All heavy atoms as TSV, in Angstrom:
chain	resi	resn	atom	element	x	y	z
A	1	MET	N	N	-2.128	29.077	-31.678
A	1	MET	CA	C	-1.971	27.760	-31.104
A	1	MET	C	C	-2.992	26.835	-31.775
A	1	MET	O	O	-4.145	27.184	-31.935
A	1	MET	CB	C	-2.200	27.823	-29.592
A	1	MET	CG	C	-2.045	26.510	-28.913
A	1	MET	SD	S	-2.363	26.478	-27.124
A	1	MET	CE	C	-1.455	27.831	-26.481
A	2	SER	N	N	-2.543	25.661	-32.139
A	2	SER	CA	C	-3.447	24.702	-32.783
A	2	SER	C	C	-4.423	24.111	-31.767
A	2	SER	O	O	-4.216	24.213	-30.557
A	2	SER	CB	C	-2.637	23.584	-33.427
A	2	SER	OG	O	-2.056	22.768	-32.429
A	3	ALA	N	N	-5.456	23.491	-32.276
A	3	ALA	CA	C	-6.460	22.870	-31.401
A	3	ALA	C	C	-5.838	21.742	-30.573
A	3	ALA	O	O	-6.156	21.570	-29.397
A	3	ALA	CB	C	-7.628	22.345	-32.228
A	4	ALA	N	N	-4.923	20.988	-31.191
A	4	ALA	CA	C	-4.266	19.889	-30.468
A	4	ALA	C	C	-3.398	20.433	-29.332
A	4	ALA	O	O	-3.388	19.887	-28.231
A	4	ALA	CB	C	-3.425	19.060	-31.427
A	5	ALA	N	N	-2.685	21.524	-29.604
A	5	ALA	CA	C	-1.844	22.123	-28.569
A	5	ALA	C	C	-2.698	22.673	-27.429
A	5	ALA	O	O	-2.361	22.517	-26.256
A	5	ALA	CB	C	-0.976	23.217	-29.164
A	6	ALA	N	N	-3.804	23.312	-27.757
A	6	ALA	CA	C	-4.698	23.843	-26.725
A	6	ALA	C	C	-5.254	22.717	-25.856
A	6	ALA	O	O	-5.322	22.829	-24.632
A	6	ALA	CB	C	-5.840	24.622	-27.371
A	7	ARG	N	N	-5.648	21.608	-26.495
A	7	ARG	CA	C	-6.178	20.458	-25.758
A	7	ARG	C	C	-5.103	19.881	-24.842
A	7	ARG	O	O	-5.371	19.520	-23.698
A	7	ARG	CB	C	-6.643	19.393	-26.756
A	7	ARG	CG	C	-7.962	18.810	-26.427
A	7	ARG	CD	C	-8.512	17.783	-27.404
A	7	ARG	NE	N	-7.636	17.303	-28.448
A	7	ARG	CZ	C	-7.686	17.704	-29.720
A	7	ARG	NH1	N	-8.562	18.599	-30.105
A	7	ARG	NH2	N	-6.853	17.208	-30.614
A	8	PHE	N	N	-3.868	19.806	-25.337
A	8	PHE	CA	C	-2.758	19.291	-24.530
A	8	PHE	C	C	-2.585	20.117	-23.262
A	8	PHE	O	O	-2.484	19.570	-22.161
A	8	PHE	CB	C	-1.466	19.308	-25.349
A	8	PHE	CG	C	-0.241	18.996	-24.533
A	8	PHE	CD1	C	0.083	17.686	-24.226
A	8	PHE	CD2	C	0.576	20.019	-24.064
A	8	PHE	CE1	C	1.208	17.404	-23.474
A	8	PHE	CE2	C	1.703	19.733	-23.298
A	8	PHE	CZ	C	2.018	18.419	-23.011
A	9	TRP	N	N	-2.556	21.432	-23.371
A	9	TRP	CA	C	-2.334	22.279	-22.197
A	9	TRP	C	C	-3.529	22.263	-21.259
A	9	TRP	O	O	-3.362	22.345	-20.042
A	9	TRP	CB	C	-1.976	23.706	-22.616
A	9	TRP	CG	C	-0.599	23.744	-23.195
A	9	TRP	CD1	C	-0.265	23.984	-24.484
A	9	TRP	CD2	C	0.617	23.472	-22.506
A	9	TRP	NE1	N	1.091	23.898	-24.649
A	9	TRP	CE2	C	1.666	23.584	-23.457
A	9	TRP	CE3	C	0.944	23.152	-21.199
A	9	TRP	CZ2	C	3.000	23.386	-23.110
A	9	TRP	CZ3	C	2.273	22.960	-20.864
A	9	TRP	CH2	C	3.281	23.085	-21.802
A	10	GLN	N	N	-4.733	22.121	-21.773
A	10	GLN	CA	C	-5.905	22.010	-20.901
A	10	GLN	C	C	-5.825	20.731	-20.079
A	10	GLN	O	O	-6.144	20.726	-18.890
A	10	GLN	CB	C	-7.188	22.030	-21.728
A	10	GLN	CG	C	-7.536	23.384	-22.272
A	10	GLN	CD	C	-8.704	23.340	-23.246
A	10	GLN	OE1	O	-9.139	22.276	-23.657
A	10	GLN	NE2	N	-9.185	24.510	-23.622
A	11	GLU	N	N	-5.400	19.616	-20.708
A	11	GLU	CA	C	-5.256	18.352	-19.982
A	11	GLU	C	C	-4.172	18.473	-18.914
A	11	GLU	O	O	-4.330	17.966	-17.811
A	11	GLU	CB	C	-4.928	17.206	-20.947
A	11	GLU	CG	C	-6.090	16.807	-21.823
A	11	GLU	CD	C	-7.244	16.232	-21.025
A	11	GLU	OE1	O	-7.017	15.379	-20.147
A	11	GLU	OE2	O	-8.376	16.654	-21.278
A	12	CYS	N	N	-3.066	19.146	-19.240
A	12	CYS	CA	C	-1.994	19.335	-18.251
A	12	CYS	C	C	-2.517	20.115	-17.046
A	12	CYS	O	O	-2.222	19.759	-15.904
A	12	CYS	CB	C	-0.819	20.069	-18.880
A	12	CYS	SG	S	0.190	19.024	-19.946
A	13	ASP	N	N	-3.284	21.155	-17.279
A	13	ASP	CA	C	-3.845	21.947	-16.185
A	13	ASP	C	C	-4.792	21.104	-15.334
A	13	ASP	O	O	-4.789	21.186	-14.113
A	13	ASP	CB	C	-4.588	23.172	-16.719
A	13	ASP	CG	C	-3.637	24.225	-17.255
A	13	ASP	OD1	O	-2.439	24.166	-16.927
A	13	ASP	OD2	O	-4.109	25.091	-18.012
A	14	ARG	N	N	-5.597	20.279	-15.994
A	14	ARG	CA	C	-6.565	19.442	-15.267
A	14	ARG	C	C	-5.833	18.459	-14.353
A	14	ARG	O	O	-6.180	18.294	-13.192
A	14	ARG	CB	C	-7.456	18.699	-16.253
A	14	ARG	CG	C	-8.574	17.914	-15.597
A	14	ARG	CD	C	-9.534	17.386	-16.625
A	14	ARG	NE	N	-8.941	16.330	-17.418
A	14	ARG	CZ	C	-9.222	15.040	-17.266
A	14	ARG	NH1	N	-10.088	14.665	-16.365
A	14	ARG	NH2	N	-8.647	14.145	-18.021
A	15	TYR	N	N	-4.794	17.803	-14.865
A	15	TYR	CA	C	-4.046	16.850	-14.049
A	15	TYR	C	C	-3.243	17.551	-12.958
A	15	TYR	O	O	-3.073	17.019	-11.866
A	15	TYR	CB	C	-3.134	15.979	-14.917
A	15	TYR	CG	C	-3.918	14.972	-15.715
A	15	TYR	CD1	C	-3.892	14.977	-17.094
A	15	TYR	CD2	C	-4.702	14.020	-15.069
A	15	TYR	CE1	C	-4.629	14.056	-17.821
A	15	TYR	CE2	C	-5.447	13.110	-15.789
A	15	TYR	CZ	C	-5.402	13.124	-17.170
A	15	TYR	OH	O	-6.131	12.223	-17.872
A	16	HIS	N	N	-2.763	18.734	-13.231
A	16	HIS	CA	C	-2.046	19.501	-12.212
A	16	HIS	C	C	-2.992	19.855	-11.059
A	16	HIS	O	O	-2.624	19.703	-9.890
A	16	HIS	CB	C	-1.459	20.765	-12.836
A	16	HIS	CG	C	-0.676	21.595	-11.886
A	16	HIS	ND1	N	0.574	21.243	-11.453
A	16	HIS	CD2	C	-0.976	22.751	-11.252
A	16	HIS	CE1	C	1.008	22.142	-10.609
A	16	HIS	NE2	N	0.098	23.073	-10.463
A	17	ASP	N	N	-4.197	20.289	-11.371
A	17	ASP	CA	C	-5.186	20.601	-10.333
A	17	ASP	C	C	-5.540	19.358	-9.524
A	17	ASP	O	O	-5.669	19.414	-8.301
A	17	ASP	CB	C	-6.451	21.200	-10.949
A	17	ASP	CG	C	-6.205	22.566	-11.555
A	17	ASP	OD1	O	-5.184	23.194	-11.222
A	17	ASP	OD2	O	-7.048	23.004	-12.376
A	18	LEU	N	N	-5.701	18.234	-10.199
A	18	LEU	CA	C	-6.015	16.978	-9.519
A	18	LEU	C	C	-4.886	16.583	-8.570
A	18	LEU	O	O	-5.123	16.195	-7.421
A	18	LEU	CB	C	-6.242	15.875	-10.551
A	18	LEU	CG	C	-6.592	14.503	-10.009
A	18	LEU	CD1	C	-7.937	14.534	-9.298
A	18	LEU	CD2	C	-6.610	13.496	-11.137
A	19	ALA	N	N	-3.637	16.708	-9.015
A	19	ALA	CA	C	-2.484	16.371	-8.166
A	19	ALA	C	C	-2.413	17.292	-6.952
A	19	ALA	O	O	-2.100	16.838	-5.847
A	19	ALA	CB	C	-1.201	16.459	-8.981
A	20	GLU	N	N	-2.699	18.572	-7.134
A	20	GLU	CA	C	-2.685	19.499	-5.991
A	20	GLU	C	C	-3.772	19.152	-4.988
A	20	GLU	O	O	-3.533	19.183	-3.780
A	20	GLU	CB	C	-2.863	20.931	-6.473
A	20	GLU	CG	C	-1.624	21.521	-7.093
A	20	GLU	CD	C	-1.825	22.957	-7.524
A	20	GLU	OE1	O	-2.990	23.380	-7.716
A	20	GLU	OE2	O	-0.810	23.643	-7.682
A	21	ARG	N	N	-4.971	18.809	-5.447
A	21	ARG	CA	C	-6.050	18.421	-4.524
A	21	ARG	C	C	-5.670	17.155	-3.774
A	21	ARG	O	O	-5.936	17.019	-2.579
A	21	ARG	CB	C	-7.352	18.209	-5.287
A	21	ARG	CG	C	-7.969	19.501	-5.735
A	21	ARG	CD	C	-9.380	19.383	-6.254
A	21	ARG	NE	N	-9.862	18.045	-6.498
A	21	ARG	CZ	C	-10.572	17.686	-7.562
A	21	ARG	NH1	N	-10.866	18.552	-8.477
A	21	ARG	NH2	N	-10.985	16.450	-7.696
A	22	PHE	N	N	-5.059	16.208	-4.455
A	22	PHE	CA	C	-4.640	14.969	-3.807
A	22	PHE	C	C	-3.584	15.250	-2.749
A	22	PHE	O	O	-3.665	14.760	-1.622
A	22	PHE	CB	C	-4.091	13.999	-4.863
A	22	PHE	CG	C	-3.657	12.683	-4.296
A	22	PHE	CD1	C	-4.573	11.681	-4.058
A	22	PHE	CD2	C	-2.328	12.445	-3.993
A	22	PHE	CE1	C	-4.185	10.468	-3.531
A	22	PHE	CE2	C	-1.916	11.240	-3.465
A	22	PHE	CZ	C	-2.850	10.255	-3.236
A	23	GLU	N	N	-2.587	16.065	-3.102
A	23	GLU	CA	C	-1.487	16.348	-2.189
A	23	GLU	C	C	-1.947	17.052	-0.916
A	23	GLU	O	O	-1.379	16.847	0.156
A	23	GLU	CB	C	-0.447	17.199	-2.913
A	23	GLU	CG	C	0.866	17.297	-2.190
A	23	GLU	CD	C	1.895	18.020	-3.031
A	23	GLU	OE1	O	1.635	19.180	-3.412
A	23	GLU	OE2	O	2.933	17.425	-3.302
A	24	ARG	N	N	-2.968	17.871	-0.996
A	24	ARG	CA	C	-3.470	18.579	0.187
A	24	ARG	C	C	-4.074	17.626	1.209
A	24	ARG	O	O	-4.175	17.962	2.390
A	24	ARG	CB	C	-4.533	19.613	-0.222
A	24	ARG	CG	C	-3.950	20.900	-0.742
A	24	ARG	CD	C	-5.009	21.971	-0.825
A	24	ARG	NE	N	-6.056	21.649	-1.785
A	24	ARG	CZ	C	-6.090	22.068	-3.053
A	24	ARG	NH1	N	-5.142	22.823	-3.506
A	24	ARG	NH2	N	-7.079	21.722	-3.840
A	25	ASN	N	N	-4.509	16.429	0.780
A	25	ASN	CA	C	-5.181	15.495	1.676
A	25	ASN	C	C	-4.341	14.272	2.019
A	25	ASN	O	O	-4.874	13.252	2.433
A	25	ASN	CB	C	-6.504	15.046	1.048
A	25	ASN	CG	C	-7.494	16.178	0.990
A	25	ASN	OD1	O	-7.877	16.720	2.016
A	25	ASN	ND2	N	-7.904	16.563	-0.195
A	26	VAL	N	N	-3.030	14.352	1.857
A	26	VAL	CA	C	-2.149	13.238	2.197
A	26	VAL	C	C	-1.483	13.544	3.529
A	26	VAL	O	O	-1.031	14.656	3.772
A	26	VAL	CB	C	-1.089	13.030	1.090
A	26	VAL	CG1	C	-0.030	12.053	1.540
A	26	VAL	CG2	C	-1.745	12.550	-0.179
A	27	GLU	N	N	-1.449	12.530	4.383
A	27	GLU	CA	C	-0.766	12.700	5.665
A	27	GLU	C	C	0.231	11.559	5.846
A	27	GLU	O	O	0.059	10.480	5.301
A	27	GLU	CB	C	-1.761	12.725	6.824
A	27	GLU	CG	C	-2.499	11.436	7.047
A	27	GLU	CD	C	-3.508	11.532	8.178
A	27	GLU	OE1	O	-4.064	12.613	8.398
A	27	GLU	OE2	O	-3.716	10.507	8.834
A	28	VAL	N	N	1.274	11.818	6.599
A	28	VAL	CA	C	2.281	10.805	6.904
A	28	VAL	C	C	1.757	9.983	8.067
A	28	VAL	O	O	1.281	10.523	9.059
A	28	VAL	CB	C	3.630	11.461	7.268
A	28	VAL	CG1	C	4.637	10.413	7.693
A	28	VAL	CG2	C	4.153	12.259	6.090
A	29	ALA	N	N	1.854	8.661	7.934
A	29	ALA	CA	C	1.351	7.777	8.978
A	29	ALA	C	C	2.420	6.739	9.310
A	29	ALA	O	O	3.267	6.411	8.479
A	29	ALA	CB	C	0.075	7.094	8.518
A	30	HIS	N	N	2.398	6.230	10.519
A	30	HIS	CA	C	3.314	5.190	10.971
A	30	HIS	C	C	2.471	4.077	11.593
A	30	HIS	O	O	1.521	4.352	12.324
A	30	HIS	CB	C	4.282	5.721	12.031
A	30	HIS	CG	C	5.090	6.893	11.567
A	30	HIS	ND1	N	6.224	6.747	10.817
A	30	HIS	CD2	C	4.918	8.218	11.729
A	30	HIS	CE1	C	6.720	7.927	10.553
A	30	HIS	NE2	N	5.949	8.842	11.094
A	31	PRO	N	N	2.818	2.822	11.339
A	31	PRO	CA	C	2.084	1.732	11.995
A	31	PRO	C	C	2.361	1.739	13.500
A	31	PRO	O	O	3.399	2.237	13.948
A	31	PRO	CB	C	2.639	0.470	11.332
A	31	PRO	CG	C	3.946	0.872	10.756
A	31	PRO	CD	C	3.853	2.338	10.450
A	32	ASP	N	N	1.440	1.185	14.271
A	32	ASP	CA	C	1.596	1.132	15.724
A	32	ASP	C	C	2.773	0.251	16.139
A	32	ASP	O	O	3.439	0.508	17.128
A	32	ASP	CB	C	0.320	0.614	16.378
A	32	ASP	CG	C	-0.836	1.579	16.183
A	32	ASP	OD1	O	-0.578	2.785	16.000
A	32	ASP	OD2	O	-1.990	1.126	16.208
A	33	TYR	N	N	3.021	-0.811	15.399
A	33	TYR	CA	C	4.119	-1.714	15.730
A	33	TYR	C	C	4.615	-2.374	14.442
A	33	TYR	O	O	3.925	-2.397	13.442
A	33	TYR	CB	C	3.690	-2.779	16.745
A	33	TYR	CG	C	2.534	-3.612	16.274
A	33	TYR	CD1	C	2.742	-4.797	15.575
A	33	TYR	CD2	C	1.219	-3.216	16.513
A	33	TYR	CE1	C	1.673	-5.552	15.128
A	33	TYR	CE2	C	0.149	-3.965	16.075
A	33	TYR	CZ	C	0.385	-5.138	15.386
A	33	TYR	OH	O	-0.668	-5.891	14.943
A	34	LEU	N	N	5.826	-2.894	14.491
A	34	LEU	CA	C	6.422	-3.576	13.354
A	34	LEU	C	C	6.400	-5.070	13.599
A	34	LEU	O	O	6.518	-5.531	14.728
A	34	LEU	CB	C	7.867	-3.098	13.155
A	34	LEU	CG	C	8.041	-1.603	12.920
A	34	LEU	CD1	C	9.525	-1.259	12.829
A	34	LEU	CD2	C	7.324	-1.165	11.675
A	35	THR	N	N	6.246	-5.848	12.538
A	35	THR	CA	C	6.195	-7.305	12.666
A	35	THR	C	C	7.307	-7.928	11.827
A	35	THR	O	O	7.947	-7.272	11.023
A	35	THR	CB	C	4.838	-7.848	12.187
A	35	THR	OG1	O	4.678	-7.490	10.814
A	35	THR	CG2	C	3.695	-7.286	13.006
A	36	GLY	N	N	7.497	-9.227	12.003
A	36	GLY	CA	C	8.481	-9.953	11.208
A	36	GLY	C	C	9.899	-9.595	11.600
A	36	GLY	O	O	10.193	-9.306	12.750
A	37	ARG	N	N	10.815	-9.584	10.613
A	37	ARG	CA	C	12.229	-9.288	10.879
A	37	ARG	C	C	12.401	-7.911	11.488
A	37	ARG	O	O	13.349	-7.655	12.205
A	37	ARG	CB	C	13.035	-9.355	9.597
A	37	ARG	CG	C	13.411	-10.741	9.171
A	37	ARG	CD	C	14.384	-10.676	8.011
A	37	ARG	NE	N	15.559	-9.896	8.315
A	37	ARG	CZ	C	16.694	-10.372	8.798
A	37	ARG	NH1	N	16.790	-11.651	9.056
A	37	ARG	NH2	N	17.723	-9.588	9.012
A	38	SER	N	N	11.499	-7.008	11.181
A	38	SER	CA	C	11.647	-5.646	11.676
A	38	SER	C	C	11.515	-5.565	13.192
A	38	SER	O	O	11.845	-4.559	13.775
A	38	SER	CB	C	10.623	-4.734	11.011
A	38	SER	OG	O	9.311	-5.190	11.285
A	39	GLY	N	N	11.040	-6.625	13.839
A	39	GLY	CA	C	10.890	-6.606	15.286
A	39	GLY	C	C	12.175	-6.891	16.048
A	39	GLY	O	O	12.247	-6.717	17.245
A	40	TYR	N	N	13.245	-7.328	15.339
A	40	TYR	CA	C	14.501	-7.664	15.998
A	40	TYR	C	C	15.383	-6.430	16.082
A	40	TYR	O	O	16.334	-6.276	15.335
A	40	TYR	CB	C	15.224	-8.768	15.227
A	40	TYR	CG	C	14.435	-10.037	15.106
A	40	TYR	CD1	C	14.124	-10.548	13.864
A	40	TYR	CD2	C	13.994	-10.707	16.239
A	40	TYR	CE1	C	13.398	-11.719	13.746
A	40	TYR	CE2	C	13.262	-11.878	16.127
A	40	TYR	CZ	C	12.973	-12.375	14.871
A	40	TYR	OH	O	12.254	-13.515	14.756
A	41	TYR	N	N	15.101	-5.565	17.005
A	41	TYR	CA	C	15.855	-4.318	17.107
A	41	TYR	C	C	17.279	-4.524	17.580
A	41	TYR	O	O	18.150	-3.754	17.273
A	41	TYR	CB	C	15.169	-3.340	18.065
A	41	TYR	CG	C	13.822	-2.890	17.576
A	41	TYR	CD1	C	12.674	-3.180	18.278
A	41	TYR	CD2	C	13.712	-2.153	16.408
A	41	TYR	CE1	C	11.442	-2.761	17.834
A	41	TYR	CE2	C	12.483	-1.732	15.953
A	41	TYR	CZ	C	11.347	-2.033	16.670
A	41	TYR	OH	O	10.146	-1.621	16.223
A	42	GLY	N	N	17.518	-5.554	18.357
A	42	GLY	CA	C	18.819	-5.731	18.987
A	42	GLY	C	C	19.883	-6.345	18.098
A	42	GLY	O	O	21.041	-6.391	18.469
A	43	CYS	N	N	19.533	-6.816	16.905
A	43	CYS	CA	C	20.534	-7.523	16.107
A	43	CYS	C	C	21.538	-6.572	15.467
A	43	CYS	O	O	22.645	-6.984	15.160
A	43	CYS	CB	C	19.873	-8.378	15.042
A	43	CYS	SG	S	19.245	-7.468	13.624
A	44	GLY	N	N	21.184	-5.324	15.215
A	44	GLY	CA	C	22.117	-4.345	14.674
A	44	GLY	C	C	22.389	-4.460	13.192
A	44	GLY	O	O	23.236	-3.753	12.667
A	45	CYS	N	N	21.711	-5.352	12.488
A	45	CYS	CA	C	21.962	-5.484	11.056
A	45	CYS	C	C	21.252	-4.380	10.270
A	45	CYS	O	O	20.374	-3.698	10.777
A	45	CYS	CB	C	21.514	-6.847	10.548
A	45	CYS	SG	S	19.729	-7.023	10.384
A	46	ALA	N	N	21.651	-4.205	9.036
A	46	ALA	CA	C	21.069	-3.152	8.196
A	46	ALA	C	C	19.699	-3.546	7.648
A	46	ALA	O	O	18.983	-2.707	7.117
A	46	ALA	CB	C	22.017	-2.844	7.041
A	47	TRP	N	N	19.332	-4.808	7.746
A	47	TRP	CA	C	18.075	-5.289	7.167
A	47	TRP	C	C	16.866	-5.069	8.067
A	47	TRP	O	O	15.744	-5.092	7.597
A	47	TRP	CB	C	18.196	-6.773	6.842
A	47	TRP	CG	C	19.222	-7.033	5.799
A	47	TRP	CD1	C	20.495	-7.470	6.000
A	47	TRP	CD2	C	19.089	-6.839	4.398
A	47	TRP	NE1	N	21.165	-7.562	4.829
A	47	TRP	CE2	C	20.318	-7.192	3.812
A	47	TRP	CE3	C	18.056	-6.420	3.584
A	47	TRP	CZ2	C	20.530	-7.119	2.445
A	47	TRP	CZ3	C	18.268	-6.352	2.217
A	47	TRP	CH2	C	19.494	-6.692	1.666
A	48	CYS	N	N	17.070	-4.898	9.336
A	48	CYS	CA	C	15.953	-4.764	10.275
A	48	CYS	C	C	15.457	-3.312	10.308
A	48	CYS	O	O	16.226	-2.393	10.598
A	48	CYS	CB	C	16.375	-5.188	11.683
A	48	CYS	SG	S	16.797	-6.937	11.774
A	49	ALA	N	N	14.200	-3.133	10.007
A	49	ALA	CA	C	13.619	-1.786	9.985
A	49	ALA	C	C	13.368	-1.299	11.400
A	49	ALA	O	O	12.946	-2.047	12.270
A	49	ALA	CB	C	12.313	-1.801	9.209
A	50	ARG	N	N	13.621	-0.043	11.627
A	50	ARG	CA	C	13.337	0.564	12.918
A	50	ARG	C	C	12.126	1.481	12.811
A	50	ARG	O	O	11.492	1.786	13.798
A	50	ARG	CB	C	14.542	1.351	13.389
A	50	ARG	CG	C	15.749	0.468	13.595
A	50	ARG	CD	C	16.764	1.108	14.453
A	50	ARG	NE	N	18.049	0.494	14.577
A	50	ARG	CZ	C	18.351	-0.778	14.650
A	50	ARG	NH1	N	17.432	-1.654	14.556
A	50	ARG	NH2	N	19.583	-1.187	14.797
A	51	GLU	N	N	11.831	1.929	11.611
A	51	GLU	CA	C	10.704	2.834	11.409
A	51	GLU	C	C	10.202	2.677	9.979
A	51	GLU	O	O	10.993	2.508	9.063
A	51	GLU	CB	C	11.152	4.270	11.642
A	51	GLU	CG	C	10.067	5.285	11.405
A	51	GLU	CD	C	10.565	6.694	11.629
A	51	GLU	OE1	O	11.273	7.208	10.744
A	51	GLU	OE2	O	10.252	7.245	12.679
A	52	ILE	N	N	8.902	2.729	9.817
A	52	ILE	CA	C	8.285	2.666	8.494
A	52	ILE	C	C	7.424	3.901	8.331
A	52	ILE	O	O	6.640	4.245	9.206
A	52	ILE	CB	C	7.423	1.404	8.335
A	52	ILE	CG1	C	8.306	0.166	8.445
A	52	ILE	CG2	C	6.679	1.415	7.022
A	52	ILE	CD1	C	7.555	-1.122	8.436
A	53	THR	N	N	7.584	4.574	7.203
A	53	THR	CA	C	6.782	5.754	6.904
A	53	THR	C	C	5.958	5.464	5.658
A	53	THR	O	O	6.485	4.989	4.661
A	53	THR	CB	C	7.684	6.976	6.628
A	53	THR	OG1	O	8.494	7.203	7.777
A	53	THR	CG2	C	6.851	8.211	6.345
A	54	TYR	N	N	4.673	5.698	5.720
A	54	TYR	CA	C	3.855	5.591	4.534
A	54	TYR	C	C	2.868	6.742	4.522
A	54	TYR	O	O	2.671	7.425	5.509
A	54	TYR	CB	C	3.175	4.226	4.425
A	54	TYR	CG	C	2.171	3.913	5.508
A	54	TYR	CD1	C	0.817	4.158	5.322
A	54	TYR	CD2	C	2.571	3.336	6.705
A	54	TYR	CE1	C	-0.098	3.857	6.307
A	54	TYR	CE2	C	1.656	3.036	7.693
A	54	TYR	CZ	C	0.328	3.289	7.479
A	54	TYR	OH	O	-0.572	2.997	8.451
A	55	TYR	N	N	2.280	6.953	3.383
A	55	TYR	CA	C	1.400	8.096	3.182
A	55	TYR	C	C	-0.029	7.600	3.008
A	55	TYR	O	O	-0.282	6.644	2.302
A	55	TYR	CB	C	1.854	8.892	1.957
A	55	TYR	CG	C	3.276	9.330	2.089
A	55	TYR	CD1	C	4.318	8.560	1.610
A	55	TYR	CD2	C	3.588	10.505	2.748
A	55	TYR	CE1	C	5.636	8.946	1.765
A	55	TYR	CE2	C	4.902	10.912	2.917
A	55	TYR	CZ	C	5.918	10.128	2.417
A	55	TYR	OH	O	7.211	10.517	2.576
A	56	ARG	N	N	-0.961	8.282	3.680
A	56	ARG	CA	C	-2.367	7.892	3.640
A	56	ARG	C	C	-3.171	9.056	3.085
A	56	ARG	O	O	-3.030	10.189	3.548
A	56	ARG	CB	C	-2.828	7.523	5.039
A	56	ARG	CG	C	-4.270	7.140	5.116
A	56	ARG	CD	C	-4.724	6.753	6.497
A	56	ARG	NE	N	-3.785	7.168	7.528
A	56	ARG	CZ	C	-3.719	6.640	8.729
A	56	ARG	NH1	N	-4.528	5.689	9.071
A	56	ARG	NH2	N	-2.858	7.072	9.617
A	57	TYR	N	N	-4.031	8.758	2.131
A	57	TYR	CA	C	-4.914	9.778	1.564
A	57	TYR	C	C	-6.180	9.835	2.428
A	57	TYR	O	O	-6.815	8.820	2.669
A	57	TYR	CB	C	-5.274	9.453	0.117
A	57	TYR	CG	C	-6.213	10.436	-0.486
A	57	TYR	CD1	C	-5.785	11.715	-0.809
A	57	TYR	CD2	C	-7.533	10.139	-0.712
A	57	TYR	CE1	C	-6.636	12.651	-1.352
A	57	TYR	CE2	C	-8.406	11.047	-1.262
A	57	TYR	CZ	C	-7.950	12.296	-1.570
A	57	TYR	OH	O	-8.806	13.224	-2.108
A	58	THR	N	N	-6.528	11.017	2.896
A	58	THR	CA	C	-7.675	11.153	3.800
A	58	THR	C	C	-8.777	12.021	3.221
A	58	THR	O	O	-9.747	12.308	3.909
A	58	THR	CB	C	-7.217	11.774	5.136
A	58	THR	OG1	O	-6.613	13.050	4.869
A	58	THR	CG2	C	-6.217	10.878	5.850
A	59	GLY	N	N	-8.654	12.428	1.999
A	59	GLY	CA	C	-9.631	13.339	1.395
A	59	GLY	C	C	-10.768	12.611	0.710
A	59	GLY	O	O	-10.895	11.392	0.769
A	60	PRO	N	N	-11.605	13.371	0.016
A	60	PRO	CA	C	-12.735	12.785	-0.706
A	60	PRO	C	C	-12.266	12.021	-1.940
A	60	PRO	O	O	-11.134	12.204	-2.406
A	60	PRO	CB	C	-13.554	14.009	-1.109
A	60	PRO	CG	C	-12.556	15.100	-1.200
A	60	PRO	CD	C	-11.542	14.806	-0.131
A	61	ARG	N	N	-13.130	11.181	-2.477
A	61	ARG	CA	C	-12.778	10.468	-3.706
A	61	ARG	C	C	-12.596	11.469	-4.826
A	61	ARG	O	O	-13.382	12.398	-4.976
A	61	ARG	CB	C	-13.884	9.486	-4.074
A	61	ARG	CG	C	-13.963	8.313	-3.122
A	61	ARG	CD	C	-14.954	7.339	-3.582
A	61	ARG	NE	N	-14.504	6.817	-4.884
A	61	ARG	CZ	C	-15.032	5.792	-5.501
A	61	ARG	NH1	N	-16.046	5.174	-4.965
A	61	ARG	NH2	N	-14.562	5.392	-6.656
A	62	LEU	N	N	-11.566	11.263	-5.604
A	62	LEU	CA	C	-11.277	12.182	-6.705
A	62	LEU	C	C	-11.772	11.637	-8.013
A	62	LEU	O	O	-11.722	10.580	-8.369
A	62	LEU	CB	C	-9.773	12.454	-6.784
A	62	LEU	CG	C	-9.185	13.125	-5.540
A	62	LEU	CD1	C	-7.678	13.221	-5.668
A	62	LEU	CD2	C	-9.750	14.521	-5.386
């Protein structure tokens, strides 16, 4: 294996480890309430959100 190929695979391993550490510290979070158009639950249109899901990182700085 050439030096460039070895360096490439070492970088891939490093980023893979970083992604795994990040993924272990992510949790699904929901806001307490919705604002704006999303608050009109009774209109029945497809544009009004009923639930919002986002992901929050809670681990140490990477």
